[in-house]
All heavy atoms as a GROMACS GRO file, in nm:
protein
  609
    1MET      N    1  -1.358  -0.070  -1.718
    1MET     CA    2  -1.425  -0.194  -1.701
    1MET      C    3  -1.337  -0.294  -1.627
    1MET      O    4  -1.387  -0.370  -1.545
    1MET     CB    5  -1.468  -0.250  -1.835
    1MET     CG    6  -1.585  -0.176  -1.896
    1MET     SD    7  -1.664  -0.274  -2.020
    1MET     CE    8  -1.597  -0.209  -2.168
    2ALA      N    9  -1.208  -0.294  -1.657
    2ALA     CA   10  -1.118  -0.388  -1.592
    2ALA      C   11  -1.113  -0.362  -1.442
    2ALA      O   12  -1.110  -0.455  -1.361
    2ALA     CB   13  -0.978  -0.378  -1.652
    3ARG      N   14  -1.114  -0.236  -1.403
    3ARG     CA   15  -1.112  -0.201  -1.262
    3ARG      C   16  -1.236  -0.257  -1.192
    3ARG      O   17  -1.229  -0.307  -1.081
    3ARG     CB   18  -1.107  -0.049  -1.245
    3ARG     CG   19  -1.096  -0.003  -1.104
    3ARG     CD   20  -1.080   0.150  -1.102
    3ARG     NE   21  -1.083   0.197  -0.968
    3ARG     CZ   22  -1.193   0.233  -0.902
    3ARG    NH1   23  -1.310   0.227  -0.963
    3ARG    NH2   24  -1.189   0.274  -0.779
    4GLY      N   25  -1.349  -0.250  -1.256
    4GLY     CA   26  -1.472  -0.304  -1.198
    4GLY      C   27  -1.464  -0.454  -1.177
    4GLY      O   28  -1.507  -0.505  -1.074
    5VAL      N   29  -1.407  -0.523  -1.273
    5VAL     CA   30  -1.391  -0.668  -1.260
    5VAL      C   31  -1.296  -0.701  -1.145
    5VAL      O   32  -1.322  -0.791  -1.065
    5VAL     CB   33  -1.340  -0.730  -1.392
    5VAL    CG1   34  -1.303  -0.876  -1.374
    5VAL    CG2   35  -1.445  -0.715  -1.500
    6VAL      N   36  -1.188  -0.625  -1.136
    6VAL     CA   37  -1.090  -0.649  -1.029
    6VAL      C   38  -1.153  -0.626  -0.893
    6VAL      O   39  -1.122  -0.696  -0.796
    6VAL     CB   40  -0.966  -0.558  -1.049
    6VAL    CG1   41  -0.875  -0.561  -0.929
    6VAL    CG2   42  -0.890  -0.601  -1.174
    7LEU      N   43  -1.243  -0.531  -0.880
    7LEU     CA   44  -1.309  -0.505  -0.753
    7LEU      C   45  -1.424  -0.602  -0.726
    7LEU      O   46  -1.449  -0.640  -0.611
    7LEU     CB   47  -1.360  -0.361  -0.748
    7LEU     CG   48  -1.253  -0.253  -0.742
    7LEU    CD1   49  -1.317  -0.115  -0.755
    7LEU    CD2   50  -1.173  -0.262  -0.615
    8CYS      N   51  -1.494  -0.644  -0.831
    8CYS     CA   52  -1.610  -0.732  -0.812
    8CYS      C   53  -1.574  -0.877  -0.788
    8CYS      O   54  -1.640  -0.947  -0.710
    8CYS     CB   55  -1.703  -0.723  -0.933
    8CYS     SG   56  -1.799  -0.572  -0.937
    9ALA      N   57  -1.470  -0.926  -0.852
    9ALA     CA   58  -1.434  -1.067  -0.840
    9ALA      C   59  -1.412  -1.110  -0.695
    9ALA      O   60  -1.472  -1.208  -0.650
    9ALA     CB   61  -1.313  -1.099  -0.926
   10PRO      N   62  -1.329  -1.040  -0.616
   10PRO     CA   63  -1.314  -1.082  -0.477
   10PRO      C   64  -1.441  -1.060  -0.395
   10PRO      O   65  -1.472  -1.137  -0.304
   10PRO     CB   66  -1.198  -0.999  -0.423
   10PRO     CG   67  -1.165  -0.899  -0.526
   10PRO     CD   68  -1.237  -0.934  -0.651
   11ALA      N   69  -1.516  -0.957  -0.427
   11ALA     CA   70  -1.639  -0.930  -0.353
   11ALA      C   71  -1.740  -1.043  -0.374
   11ALA      O   72  -1.806  -1.086  -0.280
   11ALA     CB   73  -1.699  -0.796  -0.396
   12PHE      N   74  -1.751  -1.094  -0.496
   12PHE     CA   75  -1.842  -1.205  -0.524
   12PHE      C   76  -1.797  -1.332  -0.452
   12PHE      O   77  -1.877  -1.419  -0.422
   12PHE     CB   78  -1.854  -1.232  -0.673
   12PHE     CG   79  -1.939  -1.131  -0.745
   12PHE    CD1   80  -1.902  -1.084  -0.869
   12PHE    CD2   81  -2.057  -1.083  -0.690
   12PHE    CE1   82  -1.980  -0.991  -0.937
   12PHE    CE2   83  -2.136  -0.990  -0.756
   12PHE     CZ   84  -2.097  -0.944  -0.880
   13ALA      N   85  -1.666  -1.342  -0.427
   13ALA     CA   86  -1.612  -1.460  -0.356
   13ALA      C   87  -1.627  -1.445  -0.205
   13ALA      O   88  -1.582  -1.531  -0.130
   13ALA     CB   89  -1.466  -1.481  -0.394
   14GLY      N   90  -1.686  -1.334  -0.162
   14GLY     CA   91  -1.708  -1.313  -0.018
   14GLY      C   92  -1.592  -1.248   0.053
   14GLY      O   93  -1.590  -1.242   0.176
   15LEU      N   94  -1.495  -1.198  -0.022
   15LEU     CA   95  -1.380  -1.131   0.038
   15LEU      C   96  -1.408  -0.982   0.053
   15LEU      O   97  -1.476  -0.922  -0.030
   15LEU     CB   98  -1.256  -1.151  -0.050
   15LEU     CG   99  -1.212  -1.296  -0.070
   15LEU    CD1  100  -1.101  -1.302  -0.172
   15LEU    CD2  101  -1.168  -1.356   0.062
   16LYS      N  102  -1.355  -0.923   0.158
   16LYS     CA  103  -1.372  -0.780   0.181
   16LYS      C  104  -1.277  -0.704   0.088
   16LYS      O  105  -1.160  -0.740   0.075
   16LYS     CB  106  -1.341  -0.748   0.326
   16LYS     CG  107  -1.375  -0.608   0.366
   16LYS     CD  108  -1.359  -0.590   0.515
   16LYS     CE  109  -1.396  -0.448   0.552
   16LYS     NZ  110  -1.383  -0.426   0.695
   17VAL      N  111  -1.327  -0.601   0.023
   17VAL     CA  112  -1.248  -0.522  -0.070
   17VAL      C  113  -1.229  -0.382  -0.011
   17VAL      O  114  -1.324  -0.321   0.037
   17VAL     CB  115  -1.321  -0.511  -0.207
   17VAL    CG1  116  -1.243  -0.422  -0.302
   17VAL    CG2  117  -1.342  -0.648  -0.266
   18SER      N  118  -1.106  -0.335  -0.013
   18SER     CA  119  -1.075  -0.201   0.037
   18SER      C  120  -1.009  -0.122  -0.074
   18SER      O  121  -0.941  -0.177  -0.160
   18SER     CB  122  -0.980  -0.209   0.157
   18SER     OG  123  -1.040  -0.280   0.262
   19GLU      N  124  -1.028   0.008  -0.070
   19GLU     CA  125  -0.973   0.096  -0.172
   19GLU      C  126  -0.922   0.222  -0.103
   19GLU      O  127  -0.988   0.275  -0.013
   19GLU     CB  128  -1.086   0.131  -0.271
   19GLU     CG  129  -1.039   0.176  -0.403
   19GLU     CD  130  -1.156   0.192  -0.501
   19GLU    OE1  131  -1.272   0.164  -0.465
   19GLU    OE2  132  -1.129   0.236  -0.612
   20TYR      N  133  -0.802   0.266  -0.140
   20TYR     CA  134  -0.740   0.384  -0.078
   20TYR      C  135  -0.690   0.479  -0.187
   20TYR      O  136  -0.638   0.434  -0.290
   20TYR     CB  137  -0.622   0.343   0.009
   20TYR     CG  138  -0.659   0.242   0.116
   20TYR    CD1  139  -0.632   0.108   0.099
   20TYR    CD2  140  -0.724   0.282   0.231
   20TYR    CE1  141  -0.667   0.015   0.196
   20TYR    CE2  142  -0.760   0.190   0.328
   20TYR     CZ  143  -0.731   0.057   0.309
   20TYR     OH  144  -0.767  -0.033   0.405
   21SER      N  145  -0.703   0.608  -0.164
   21SER     CA  146  -0.651   0.706  -0.258
   21SER      C  147  -0.498   0.709  -0.248
   21SER      O  148  -0.440   0.669  -0.148
   21SER     CB  149  -0.707   0.844  -0.228
   21SER     OG  150  -0.654   0.893  -0.106
   22ALA      N  151  -0.436   0.756  -0.354
   22ALA     CA  152  -0.289   0.766  -0.355
   22ALA      C  153  -0.241   0.856  -0.242
   22ALA      O  154  -0.141   0.825  -0.175
   22ALA     CB  155  -0.242   0.820  -0.489
   23ASN      N  156  -0.312   0.966  -0.217
   23ASN     CA  157  -0.271   1.057  -0.109
   23ASN      C  158  -0.280   0.990   0.028
   23ASN      O  159  -0.196   1.012   0.114
   23ASN     CB  160  -0.354   1.185  -0.110
   23ASN     CG  161  -0.311   1.280  -0.219
   23ASN    OD1  162  -0.204   1.266  -0.276
   23ASN    ND2  163  -0.395   1.376  -0.249
   24ARG      N  164  -0.382   0.908   0.050
   24ARG     CA  165  -0.396   0.838   0.179
   24ARG      C  166  -0.283   0.738   0.197
   24ARG      O  167  -0.227   0.724   0.305
   24ARG     CB  168  -0.530   0.768   0.188
   24ARG     CG  169  -0.542   0.692   0.319
   24ARG     CD  170  -0.680   0.644   0.342
   24ARG     NE  171  -0.759   0.759   0.386
   24ARG     CZ  172  -0.876   0.749   0.446
   24ARG    NH1  173  -0.930   0.632   0.467
   24ARG    NH2  174  -0.942   0.855   0.481
   25ILE      N  175  -0.247   0.667   0.091
   25ILE     CA  176  -0.138   0.570   0.100
   25ILE      C  177  -0.007   0.642   0.131
   25ILE      O  178   0.068   0.602   0.221
   25ILE     CB  179  -0.126   0.490  -0.031
   25ILE    CG1  180  -0.250   0.402  -0.050
   25ILE    CG2  181   0.001   0.406  -0.034
   25ILE    CD1  182  -0.262   0.338  -0.186
   26LYS      N  183   0.019   0.750   0.058
   26LYS     CA  184   0.143   0.825   0.081
   26LYS      C  185   0.148   0.883   0.221
   26LYS      O  186   0.251   0.879   0.288
   26LYS     CB  187   0.155   0.937  -0.023
   26LYS     CG  188   0.178   0.887  -0.163
   26LYS     CD  189   0.175   1.001  -0.262
   26LYS     CE  190   0.186   0.952  -0.405
   26LYS     NZ  191   0.180   1.064  -0.500
   27LYS      N  192   0.036   0.934   0.268
   27LYS     CA  193   0.032   0.991   0.402
   27LYS      C  194   0.053   0.883   0.508
   27LYS      O  195   0.117   0.906   0.610
   27LYS     CB  196  -0.099   1.066   0.426
   27LYS     CG  197  -0.096   1.148   0.551
   27LYS     CD  198  -0.207   1.249   0.553
   27LYS     CE  199  -0.186   1.339   0.673
   27LYS     NZ  200  -0.262   1.458   0.668
   28SER      N  201   0.000   0.764   0.486
   28SER     CA  202   0.017   0.655   0.581
   28SER      C  203   0.162   0.610   0.591
   28SER      O  204   0.209   0.573   0.698
   28SER     CB  205  -0.067   0.534   0.538
   28SER     OG  206  -0.203   0.564   0.547
   29VAL      N  207   0.232   0.610   0.478
   29VAL     CA  208   0.368   0.558   0.475
   29VAL      C  209   0.472   0.666   0.503
   29VAL      O  210   0.562   0.648   0.584
   29VAL     CB  211   0.396   0.490   0.339
   29VAL    CG1  212   0.540   0.445   0.328
   29VAL    CG2  213   0.302   0.373   0.321
   30VAL      N  214   0.458   0.781   0.437
   30VAL     CA  215   0.559   0.886   0.446
   30VAL      C  216   0.521   0.993   0.548
   30VAL      O  217   0.607   1.054   0.609
   30VAL     CB  218   0.582   0.950   0.307
   30VAL    CG1  219   0.686   1.060   0.312
   30VAL    CG2  220   0.622   0.845   0.206
   31GLY      N  221   0.391   1.015   0.566
   31GLY     CA  222   0.346   1.121   0.655
   31GLY      C  223   0.303   1.246   0.579
   31GLY      O  224   0.254   1.341   0.638
   32VAL      N  225   0.323   1.243   0.447
   32VAL     CA  226   0.287   1.356   0.362
   32VAL      C  227   0.208   1.301   0.244
   32VAL      O  228   0.254   1.209   0.176
   32VAL     CB  229   0.413   1.429   0.310
   32VAL    CG1  230   0.376   1.544   0.218
   32VAL    CG2  231   0.498   1.478   0.425
   33GLY      N  232   0.091   1.357   0.219
   33GLY     CA  233   0.006   1.306   0.112
   33GLY      C  234   0.055   1.334  -0.028
   33GLY      O  235   0.011   1.270  -0.123
   34HIS      N  236   0.147   1.427  -0.044
   34HIS     CA  237   0.195   1.461  -0.178
   34HIS      C  238   0.341   1.421  -0.195
   34HIS      O  239   0.416   1.487  -0.266
   34HIS     CB  240   0.175   1.609  -0.208
   34HIS     CG  241   0.031   1.648  -0.213
   34HIS    ND1  242  -0.050   1.616  -0.320
   34HIS    CD2  243  -0.049   1.711  -0.125
   34HIS    CE1  244  -0.173   1.660  -0.297
   34HIS    NE2  245  -0.175   1.718  -0.179
   35ALA      N  246   0.382   1.312  -0.130
   35ALA     CA  247   0.519   1.263  -0.143
   35ALA      C  248   0.539   1.206  -0.283
   35ALA      O  249   0.446   1.160  -0.346
   35ALA     CB  250   0.545   1.155  -0.038
   36ASP      N  251   0.664   1.208  -0.330
   36ASP     CA  252   0.689   1.148  -0.461
   36ASP      C  253   0.728   1.001  -0.445
   36ASP      O  254   0.746   0.951  -0.334
   36ASP     CB  255   0.794   1.226  -0.541
   36ASP     CG  256   0.931   1.228  -0.476
   36ASP    OD1  257   0.957   1.145  -0.387
   36ASP    OD2  258   1.012   1.313  -0.516
   37LYS      N  259   0.737   0.933  -0.559
   37LYS     CA  260   0.760   0.788  -0.557
   37LYS      C  261   0.891   0.750  -0.488
   37LYS      O  262   0.898   0.647  -0.422
   37LYS     CB  263   0.759   0.732  -0.699
   37LYS     CG  264   0.620   0.718  -0.756
   37LYS     CD  265   0.628   0.641  -0.887
   37LYS     CE  266   0.492   0.597  -0.931
   37LYS     NZ  267   0.444   0.481  -0.862
   38THR      N  268   0.995   0.832  -0.503
   38THR     CA  269   1.122   0.798  -0.439
   38THR      C  270   1.111   0.806  -0.287
   38THR      O  271   1.169   0.724  -0.216
   38THR     CB  272   1.237   0.889  -0.488
   38THR    OG1  273   1.202   1.025  -0.465
   38THR    CG2  274   1.265   0.867  -0.635
   39GLN      N  275   1.035   0.903  -0.237
   39GLN     CA  276   1.014   0.912  -0.092
   39GLN      C  277   0.937   0.791  -0.040
   39GLN      O  278   0.970   0.737   0.065
   39GLN     CB  279   0.938   1.040  -0.057
   39GLN     CG  280   1.020   1.166  -0.074
   39GLN     CD  281   0.934   1.289  -0.052
   39GLN    OE1  282   0.828   1.304  -0.113
   39GLN    NE2  283   0.979   1.377   0.036
   40VAL      N  284   0.835   0.749  -0.114
   40VAL     CA  285   0.757   0.632  -0.073
   40VAL      C  286   0.847   0.509  -0.073
   40VAL      O  287   0.848   0.431   0.022
   40VAL     CB  288   0.635   0.612  -0.166
   40VAL    CG1  289   0.565   0.480  -0.135
   40VAL    CG2  290   0.538   0.728  -0.153
   41ALA      N  291   0.926   0.491  -0.179
   41ALA     CA  292   1.015   0.374  -0.188
   41ALA      C  293   1.117   0.374  -0.075
   41ALA      O  294   1.144   0.270  -0.015
   41ALA     CB  295   1.086   0.372  -0.323
   42MET      N  296   1.172   0.492  -0.042
   42MET     CA  297   1.270   0.499   0.068
   42MET      C  298   1.206   0.464   0.201
   42MET      O  299   1.266   0.393   0.283
   42MET     CB  300   1.333   0.639   0.074
   42MET     CG  301   1.440   0.660  -0.028
   42MET     SD  302   1.537   0.814  -0.017
   42MET     CE  303   1.465   0.909   0.110
   43MET      N  304   1.086   0.509   0.225
   43MET     CA  305   1.020   0.481   0.352
   43MET      C  306   0.979   0.335   0.362
   43MET      O  307   0.993   0.275   0.468
   43MET     CB  308   0.900   0.572   0.372
   43MET     CG  309   0.851   0.571   0.511
   43MET     SD  310   0.984   0.614   0.624
   43MET     CE  311   0.895   0.681   0.757
   44VAL      N  312   0.932   0.277   0.252
   44VAL     CA  313   0.899   0.135   0.252
   44VAL      C  314   1.026   0.055   0.281
   44VAL      O  315   1.025  -0.040   0.360
   44VAL     CB  316   0.835   0.091   0.118
   44VAL    CG1  317   0.830  -0.060   0.105
   44VAL    CG2  318   0.696   0.150   0.105
   45GLN      N  319   1.137   0.095   0.220
   45GLN     CA  320   1.266   0.028   0.245
   45GLN      C  321   1.305   0.039   0.392
   45GLN      O  322   1.356  -0.055   0.450
   45GLN     CB  323   1.374   0.091   0.156
   45GLN     CG  324   1.507   0.022   0.165
   45GLN     CD  325   1.509  -0.109   0.092
   45GLN    OE1  326   1.454  -0.120  -0.017
   45GLN    NE2  327   1.570  -0.209   0.149
   46ARG      N  328   1.278   0.153   0.452
   46ARG     CA  329   1.310   0.174   0.594
   46ARG      C  330   1.219   0.088   0.684
   46ARG      O  331   1.264   0.030   0.780
   46ARG     CB  332   1.293   0.322   0.628
   46ARG     CG  333   1.306   0.361   0.771
   46ARG     CD  334   1.443   0.380   0.818
   46ARG     NE  335   1.512   0.479   0.737
   46ARG     CZ  336   1.640   0.506   0.754
   46ARG    NH1  337   1.708   0.447   0.846
   46ARG    NH2  338   1.700   0.592   0.678
   47LEU      N  339   1.090   0.082   0.650
   47LEU     CA  340   0.995   0.004   0.730
   47LEU      C  341   1.010  -0.146   0.710
   47LEU      O  342   0.988  -0.224   0.803
   47LEU     CB  343   0.852   0.046   0.697
   47LEU     CG  344   0.813   0.188   0.736
   47LEU    CD1  345   0.678   0.224   0.675
   47LEU    CD2  346   0.810   0.203   0.887
   48LEU      N  347   1.045  -0.186   0.588
   48LEU     CA  348   1.058  -0.328   0.554
   48LEU      C  349   1.196  -0.353   0.491
   48LEU      O  350   1.209  -0.368   0.370
   48LEU     CB  351   0.947  -0.369   0.456
   48LEU     CG  352   0.804  -0.342   0.500
   48LEU    CD1  353   0.707  -0.362   0.385
   48LEU    CD2  354   0.768  -0.430   0.618
   49PRO      N  355   1.300  -0.358   0.573
   49PRO     CA  356   1.437  -0.367   0.518
   49PRO      C  357   1.463  -0.492   0.434
   49PRO      O  358   1.548  -0.489   0.346
   49PRO     CB  359   1.526  -0.364   0.640
   49PRO     CG  360   1.440  -0.373   0.759
   49PRO     CD  361   1.298  -0.351   0.716
   50LYS      N  362   1.391  -0.599   0.455
   50LYS     CA  363   1.413  -0.720   0.377
   50LYS      C  364   1.341  -0.716   0.242
   50LYS      O  365   1.345  -0.814   0.167
   50LYS     CB  366   1.371  -0.843   0.457
   50LYS     CG  367   1.459  -0.863   0.577
   50LYS     CD  368   1.436  -0.996   0.640
   50LYS     CE  369   1.530  -1.005   0.759
   50LYS     NZ  370   1.572  -1.139   0.786
   51ALA      N  371   1.278  -0.606   0.210
   51ALA     CA  372   1.203  -0.594   0.085
   51ALA      C  373   1.291  -0.542  -0.029
   51ALA      O  374   1.239  -0.504  -0.133
   51ALA     CB  375   1.083  -0.501   0.104
   52ALA      N  376   1.421  -0.543  -0.012
   52ALA     CA  377   1.511  -0.495  -0.118
   52ALA      C  378   1.505  -0.590  -0.238
   52ALA      O  379   1.463  -0.705  -0.226
   52ALA     CB  380   1.654  -0.486  -0.067
   53SER      N  381   1.548  -0.542  -0.352
   53SER     CA  382   1.552  -0.627  -0.470
   53SER      C  383   1.653  -0.739  -0.448
   53SER      O  384   1.740  -0.729  -0.362
   53SER     CB  385   1.586  -0.543  -0.594
   53SER     OG  386   1.714  -0.488  -0.580
   54PRO      N  387   1.646  -0.846  -0.526
   54PRO     CA  388   1.735  -0.962  -0.505
   54PRO      C  389   1.884  -0.928  -0.508
   54PRO      O  390   1.964  -0.992  -0.441
   54PRO     CB  391   1.699  -1.056  -0.619
   54PRO     CG  392   1.561  -1.018  -0.659
   54PRO     CD  393   1.549  -0.870  -0.631
   55ASP      N  394   1.923  -0.824  -0.582
   55ASP     CA  395   2.064  -0.788  -0.587
   55ASP      C  396   2.106  -0.699  -0.470
   55ASP      O  397   2.220  -0.655  -0.463
   55ASP     CB  398   2.098  -0.720  -0.720
   55ASP     CG  399   2.019  -0.593  -0.745
   55ASP    OD1  400   1.940  -0.553  -0.658
   55ASP    OD2  401   2.035  -0.535  -0.853
   56GLY      N  402   2.014  -0.672  -0.377
   56GLY     CA  403   2.047  -0.595  -0.258
   56GLY      C  404   2.035  -0.445  -0.275
   56GLY      O  405   2.059  -0.369  -0.183
   57ASN      N  406   1.998  -0.401  -0.395
   57ASN     CA  407   1.982  -0.258  -0.420
   57ASN      C  408   1.846  -0.212  -0.368
   57ASN      O  409   1.773  -0.287  -0.306
   57ASN     CB  410   1.996  -0.227  -0.569
   57ASN     CG  411   2.138  -0.250  -0.617
   57ASN    OD1  412   2.233  -0.234  -0.541
   57ASN    ND2  413   2.151  -0.291  -0.741
   58SER      N  414   1.812  -0.089  -0.398
   58SER     CA  415   1.684  -0.034  -0.351
   58SER      C  416   1.567  -0.112  -0.408
   58SER      O  417   1.578  -0.183  -0.507
   58SER     CB  418   1.673   0.113  -0.387
   58SER     OG  419   1.671   0.127  -0.526
   59ILE      N  420   1.454  -0.095  -0.345
   59ILE     CA  421   1.332  -0.167  -0.381
   59ILE      C  422   1.280  -0.122  -0.518
   59ILE      O  423   1.297  -0.006  -0.556
   59ILE     CB  424   1.227  -0.146  -0.271
   59ILE    CG1  425   1.113  -0.242  -0.283
   59ILE    CG2  426   1.177  -0.005  -0.269
   59ILE    CD1  427   1.028  -0.248  -0.159
   60ILE      N  428   1.220  -0.211  -0.590
   60ILE     CA  429   1.164  -0.181  -0.723
   60ILE      C  430   1.039  -0.095  -0.705
   60ILE      O  431   0.961  -0.116  -0.612
   60ILE     CB  432   1.131  -0.313  -0.796
   60ILE    CG1  433   1.260  -0.395  -0.811
   60ILE    CG2  434   1.067  -0.288  -0.931
   60ILE    CD1  435   1.237  -0.538  -0.852
   61ALA      N  436   1.019   0.002  -0.794
   61ALA     CA  437   0.911   0.100  -0.779
   61ALA      C  438   0.772   0.036  -0.768
   61ALA      O  439   0.694   0.073  -0.681
   61ALA     CB  440   0.914   0.199  -0.895
   62ASP      N  441   0.741  -0.060  -0.854
   62ASP     CA  442   0.609  -0.123  -0.848
   62ASP      C  443   0.591  -0.201  -0.718
   62ASP      O  444   0.483  -0.202  -0.659
   62ASP     CB  445   0.587  -0.216  -0.967
   62ASP     CG  446   0.574  -0.141  -1.099
   62ASP    OD1  447   0.536  -0.021  -1.094
   62ASP    OD2  448   0.600  -0.199  -1.205
   63ALA      N  449   0.697  -0.266  -0.674
   63ALA     CA  450   0.690  -0.340  -0.547
   63ALA      C  451   0.672  -0.243  -0.431
   63ALA      O  452   0.598  -0.271  -0.337
   63ALA     CB  453   0.816  -0.424  -0.527
   64ALA      N  454   0.738  -0.128  -0.437
   64ALA     CA  455   0.724  -0.027  -0.332
   64ALA      C  456   0.580   0.022  -0.326
   64ALA      O  457   0.525   0.038  -0.216
   64ALA     CB  458   0.820   0.089  -0.356
   65ASP      N  459   0.518   0.043  -0.441
   65ASP     CA  460   0.378   0.087  -0.443
   65ASP      C  461   0.286  -0.018  -0.381
   65ASP      O  462   0.197   0.014  -0.302
   65ASP     CB  463   0.333   0.116  -0.586
   65ASP     CG  464   0.400   0.240  -0.646
   65ASP    OD1  465   0.458   0.319  -0.570
   65ASP    OD2  466   0.391   0.256  -0.770
   66ALA      N  467   0.307  -0.143  -0.417
   66ALA     CA  468   0.224  -0.251  -0.363
   66ALA      C  469   0.244  -0.265  -0.212
   66ALA      O  470   0.147  -0.280  -0.137
   66ALA     CB  471   0.257  -0.382  -0.433
   67LEU      N  472   0.368  -0.259  -0.166
   67LEU     CA  473   0.395  -0.271  -0.023
   67LEU      C  474   0.342  -0.150   0.053
   67LEU      O  475   0.293  -0.164   0.165
   67LEU     CB  476   0.545  -0.290   0.001
   67LEU     CG  477   0.599  -0.425  -0.044
   67LEU    CD1  478   0.751  -0.425  -0.040
   67LEU    CD2  479   0.543  -0.537   0.041
   68ALA      N  480   0.350  -0.032  -0.007
   68ALA     CA  481   0.294   0.088   0.057
   68ALA      C  482   0.143   0.074   0.074
   68ALA      O  483   0.086   0.111   0.178
   68ALA     CB  484   0.327   0.212  -0.025
   69THR      N  485   0.076   0.017  -0.026
   69THR     CA  486  -0.068  -0.007  -0.016
   69THR      C  487  -0.098  -0.106   0.096
   69THR      O  488  -0.192  -0.087   0.173
   69THR     CB  489  -0.123  -0.058  -0.150
   69THR    OG1  490  -0.090   0.037  -0.252
   69THR    CG2  491  -0.273  -0.076  -0.145
   70ALA      N  492  -0.017  -0.210   0.107
   70ALA     CA  493  -0.036  -0.309   0.214
   70ALA      C  494  -0.014  -0.246   0.351
   70ALA      O  495  -0.088  -0.275   0.446
   70ALA     CB  496   0.059  -0.426   0.193
   71ILE      N  497   0.087  -0.159   0.364
   71ILE     CA  498   0.113  -0.091   0.492
   71ILE      C  499  -0.006  -0.002   0.527
   71ILE      O  500  -0.053   0.000   0.641
   71ILE     CB  501   0.243  -0.008   0.484
   71ILE    CG1  502   0.364  -0.103   0.474
   71ILE    CG2  503   0.257   0.086   0.602
   71ILE    CD1  504   0.493  -0.034   0.434
   72CYS      N  505  -0.058   0.072   0.430
   72CYS     CA  506  -0.174   0.157   0.451
   72CYS      C  507  -0.294   0.074   0.495
   72CYS      O  508  -0.364   0.108   0.590
   72CYS     CB  509  -0.206   0.234   0.324
   72CYS     SG  510  -0.355   0.336   0.332
   73HIS      N  511  -0.317  -0.038   0.427
   73HIS     CA  512  -0.430  -0.124   0.461
   73HIS      C  513  -0.417  -0.178   0.604
   73HIS      O  514  -0.513  -0.180   0.679
   73HIS     CB  515  -0.443  -0.238   0.362
   73HIS     CG  516  -0.557  -0.330   0.393
   73HIS    ND1  517  -0.689  -0.292   0.377
   73HIS    CD2  518  -0.560  -0.455   0.442
   73HIS    CE1  519  -0.767  -0.391   0.414
   73HIS    NE2  520  -0.691  -0.492   0.455
   74ALA      N  521  -0.297  -0.221   0.639
   74ALA     CA  522  -0.275  -0.272   0.774
   74ALA      C  523  -0.302  -0.164   0.879
   74ALA      O  524  -0.364  -0.190   0.982
   74ALA     CB  525  -0.133  -0.325   0.788
   75HIS      N  526  -0.261  -0.043   0.849
   75HIS     CA  527  -0.283   0.068   0.942
   75HIS      C  528  -0.432   0.097   0.958
   75HIS      O  529  -0.483   0.104   1.070
   75HIS     CB  530  -0.211   0.193   0.892
   75HIS     CG  531  -0.244   0.316   0.970
   75HIS    ND1  532  -0.195   0.340   1.095
   75HIS    CD2  533  -0.324   0.420   0.940
   75HIS    CE1  534  -0.245   0.454   1.139
   75HIS    NE2  535  -0.322   0.506   1.047
   76TYR      N  536  -0.504   0.111   0.847
   76TYR     CA  537  -0.646   0.146   0.855
   76TYR      C  538  -0.732   0.029   0.900
   76TYR      O  539  -0.838   0.049   0.957
   76TYR     CB  540  -0.695   0.204   0.722
   76TYR     CG  541  -0.656   0.348   0.712
   76TYR    CD1  542  -0.544   0.386   0.641
   76TYR    CD2  543  -0.726   0.445   0.780
   76TYR    CE1  544  -0.505   0.518   0.637
   76TYR    CE2  545  -0.688   0.577   0.776
   76TYR     CZ  546  -0.578   0.615   0.705
   76TYR     OH  547  -0.538   0.744   0.701
   77ARG      N  548  -0.687  -0.093   0.877
   77ARG     CA  549  -0.760  -0.209   0.928
   77ARG      C  550  -0.764  -0.207   1.079
   77ARG      O  551  -0.865  -0.233   1.142
   77ARG     CB  552  -0.694  -0.336   0.877
   77ARG     CG  553  -0.779  -0.457   0.897
   77ARG     CD  554  -0.714  -0.578   0.837
   77ARG     NE  555  -0.686  -0.667   0.949
   77ARG     CZ  556  -0.598  -0.761   0.949
   77ARG    NH1  557  -0.521  -0.780   0.844
   77ARG    NH2  558  -0.582  -0.839   1.052
   78ARG      N  559  -0.651  -0.172   1.141
   78ARG     CA  560  -0.646  -0.163   1.287
   78ARG      C  561  -0.732  -0.050   1.337
   78ARG      O  562  -0.804  -0.064   1.436
   78ARG     CB  563  -0.501  -0.143   1.334
   78ARG     CG  564  -0.425  -0.271   1.338
   78ARG     CD  565  -0.291  -0.252   1.405
   78ARG     NE  566  -0.191  -0.294   1.310
   78ARG     CZ  567  -0.083  -0.225   1.278
   78ARG    NH1  568  -0.058  -0.111   1.335
   78ARG    NH2  569   0.002  -0.271   1.190
   79VAL      N  570  -0.727   0.065   1.271
   79VAL     CA  571  -0.806   0.181   1.312
   79VAL      C  572  -0.955   0.148   1.302
   79VAL      O  573  -1.032   0.176   1.393
   79VAL     CB  574  -0.770   0.305   1.227
   79VAL    CG1  575  -0.870   0.417   1.250
   79VAL    CG2  576  -0.629   0.352   1.258
   80ASN      N  577  -0.996   0.089   1.190
   80ASN     CA  578  -1.137   0.054   1.171
   80ASN      C  579  -1.183  -0.052   1.271
   80ASN      O  580  -1.298  -0.051   1.313
   80ASN     CB  581  -1.162   0.007   1.027
   80ASN     CG  582  -1.152   0.122   0.929
   80ASN    OD1  583  -1.171   0.237   0.965
   80ASN    ND2  584  -1.119   0.091   0.806
   81ALA      N  585  -1.096  -0.143   1.310
   81ALA     CA  586  -1.132  -0.244   1.410
   81ALA      C  587  -1.157  -0.178   1.546
   81ALA      O  588  -1.246  -0.220   1.620
   81ALA     CB  589  -1.022  -0.349   1.422
   82LEU      N  590  -1.080  -0.075   1.578
   82LEU     CA  591  -1.100  -0.005   1.705
   82LEU      C  592  -1.228   0.078   1.705
   82LEU      O  593  -1.298   0.086   1.805
   82LEU     CB  594  -0.981   0.087   1.733
   82LEU     CG  595  -0.848   0.017   1.763
   82LEU    CD1  596  -0.736   0.120   1.771
   82LEU    CD2  597  -0.857  -0.063   1.892
   83ILE      N  598  -1.260   0.137   1.590
   83ILE     CA  599  -1.378   0.222   1.580
   83ILE      C  600  -1.506   0.138   1.571
   83ILE      O  601  -1.604   0.165   1.638
   83ILE     CB  602  -1.369   0.315   1.457
   83ILE    CG1  603  -1.255   0.414   1.477
   83ILE    CG2  604  -1.499   0.388   1.433
   83ILE    CD1  605  -1.224   0.495   1.353
   84GLY      N  606  -1.504   0.039   1.483
   84GLY     CA  607  -1.625  -0.034   1.451
   84GLY      C  608  -1.644  -0.153   1.535
   84GLY      O  609  -1.737  -0.213   1.562
   0.00000   0.00000   0.00000
């Protein structure tokens, strides 16, 4: 039920909602749909070097997931704009 609310709230506000499978996100960022979390985090760190944690160490896992989703969305938004 919570997932439905999270998807409906922005839609009711007139915002476009997008949804991507984990394999699509991983494939967009790493190039392999069955990459593990450390591979995704390393690639996000490579693509967005300023996204490191405040102490300068590697990126936090949850932040890496969120940034990987944003990278995937940016990629498919461009593709969909060219197609549609």
